[in-house]
N, C-alpha and C positions, 0 to 999 in steps of 0.2 A: 661703178666704173672699175673695170679690170685693171690690175697693175700693168704698166706699159712693158713692152718687150724690151729686154736688156740690150740697148744699142751700143753701149760702150763701157769702158772701165768706170766712167763717172757714176753710172747707175750702181755698180757693185760697191763703190766706196761710200755711197750716200743712202742706199735703201734702208740699211739697218738704222741709221740715224733718223730718217724720216719716220720709220715705223715706231721709233721710241717716243714719238709725239703723243702716243697713248690713245685710249678709246674711252667713250662714255658708257658707263653701266646703266642700263635702263632703270629708272626709279620705279617704285610701286605705283600701281594705278594705270588703267588703260590709256587715259588721256595723256598722262605724263610719259608713258612708254611711246606713244605715237609721236609726241613732240621730240622725245629723245632720239628716236630713230630718224626723224627728219633732220635734226641737227647733225647727227652722226653722218648721215648721207652727204650733207653739205660739206662737213669737215673732210670726209674722205675724198670727195670730188676736188675740193680745193687743194688737198695734199698732193694728189696724183697729177693734177693739172700743173701745179707748181714744179713738181719733179720733171714732168715731161718737157716743160718749157726750159728748165735749167739744162737738161741733157741736150736739148736741141741747140741752145746757144753755145754750150760747151763744144759740141761737135762742129758747129759752124766756125768757131775760132781755132779749131785744130790744136787745142792745148795739150801739152804733155807735162804733167807735174807729179812729182813724188808726194806732194803735199796732200793729195787725195787720201792717202793712207794714214795721215797723221791724226792724232787725237784732237789737235786744235781745229782741223777742218771738220771733223765729225761733230765737235761741239758747236761750231758755227752752223753746220747743216741742221742740227736739231733746233737751234734757236730760230733759224730762218723758216723752217717748216712750221713751227708753232706760230710764229708771227703771221705767216702766209695763211694759216687756217682761220685767222681772226679778222681778215679784211677782204673786201672785194675791190678796193681801189687799185686801178691799173698802175698808177704811178708808184704806189708802195710795193706792189708785187714785182714790178720791174726793178725797183731799187734793191729789193731783197735778193733777187737773182743776180744782179750785178755785184752785190756784196760778196756772194760766194765765188763768182768769177774773179773778182779782184783779189781774193785771198789766194788764188792760184798764180797770180802774175808775179814776175820778178819785182823786187823792191816793194812788196806789199807792206802795209803798216804793221806795227807791232801787234802782238796778240791782244794786248789790252786796248789799243786804239781801235782795232777791228771790232772788238766786243762793244766798245763805246759807240761806234758809228752804227752798228746794227741795232743797239738799243734806241738810238735816236730815230732811226727809220720806223721802228715799232711804235714809238711814242708819238711821232709827228703825224700830221695829216698830209694828204697830197698837196694841200695848199701851202704848207710849210716848205715842202720841197720845191714847189713852183716859185714861191716868193724868193727863196734863197738863190735859186738858179738865176732869177732876174737880177737880184741885187748884186750878184757876183760880177755880172757883165751885162749892163743894160743895153749895150750896143748890139749884142748878138742877134737879136730879133729884128734889127733895123739896118740891114746892109746898106741902105740908101740914105741913112741919117735918121736921127731921132725926130719924132713929131713934136718937138718942144723947142722953145726959144729961151732967151735969157729971162730970168725971173720965175722959172718953173720950180716945182718941188718933186721930191722923189715919190711922195704919195700919189701925186697927180699922174706922173708917168706910169706908175704901177697900175693905176685904175684905167688909164688909157690902153695899156698893153693887154690887160685882162679885165674886160668890162664886167665879168661876173663878180669882181671884187668891189665894184662901185657901190657906194651906199652901205657898205658893211664895215664901217670904221672901227667899231668895237672889236669885231673878230680880227680884223687886220692888225689892230694894235696888239692883241694877244699873240698872234702869230709872230709879229715882229719882235715882241718882248721875249718870246721863247728863243728865237734865233740869237738875239743879243745876249740873253742870260747864258746861253750855251756857248758863248764866245765864237760864234760863227760869223757874225757881222760886227762892224766896229761901232755903229751907232744904234741907239734905240729908237722907238717910235716917236719919242718927243721931238726928235729932229726931222721927222718925216715930212712935216709941213713947213720947214724952213725954206724961205725963198732962196734960190741959188741961181748961179749962171748956168748956161747950157752945158759948159764944161764940167761944172760940179755935178750936175744931174747925170752926166754920162759916166762919171767915175764909179767903178765898182767898189763896194764896201765890204766884201767878204774878207775875213781874216785868213791867215795862213792855215789855221785849223779848218775853217770853212771851206777853203779851196781843196784841202786834202779830202774832206768829207765828200765834196761833190765829185772828185775824181774817183773816189771809192764806190759811190753809188752809180757811177757811169761805167765802171770797169775800165778806167783809163789808167795808163802807166803813171805811177807816182814819180814825183821829182826825186832826185837823189839826196835832197836836203833832209837833215835829220828831223824826226818827229818831235813835237813838243812833249815835255814830260806829262 
């Protein structure tokens, strides 16, 4: 895949960072060399596709930011590029692009918090991001009211909302534990099956840190409230 045409300043500010993601040296042996070339082709394709999509979103938002030339943004771009080369999950790739866009917005989180959020995206699966998004605001996907009544549980609502998660209790517990241990939600999986009123099930359980993380991976303007240390 040929490098994309340079459509904006965003390309100039990030291409060097993306190129720094490195290349694989073909190991000895014909079979190993073929495999290496195939892997390298995939890595290159993912790299340039990620860059193209980022530049497109940057242009669509008509952003103007001096941060593009900063060392912090270049560091973030290198990290995002490397992470993008290791996944084909659309949710993670979208989150990584949004992380870079968020770094350009006014009121962006501190450098340390940005790095922390990007590491979370790299470590989490798409399911982690989906579950956190739901737990932050269970009502968002049901503008006409939740399909639950009194005596429901958060686990049941989650499975109703995303049938793909039904019957995967062990995996869901691991995902929920990761979110809780990361201080992104207020309760762990042990409370997921607690019977609750409909009002309790409707309540979001994302922490302030979890809400900031979600805004960051959506490229939404952050609140003016200070970040946690």
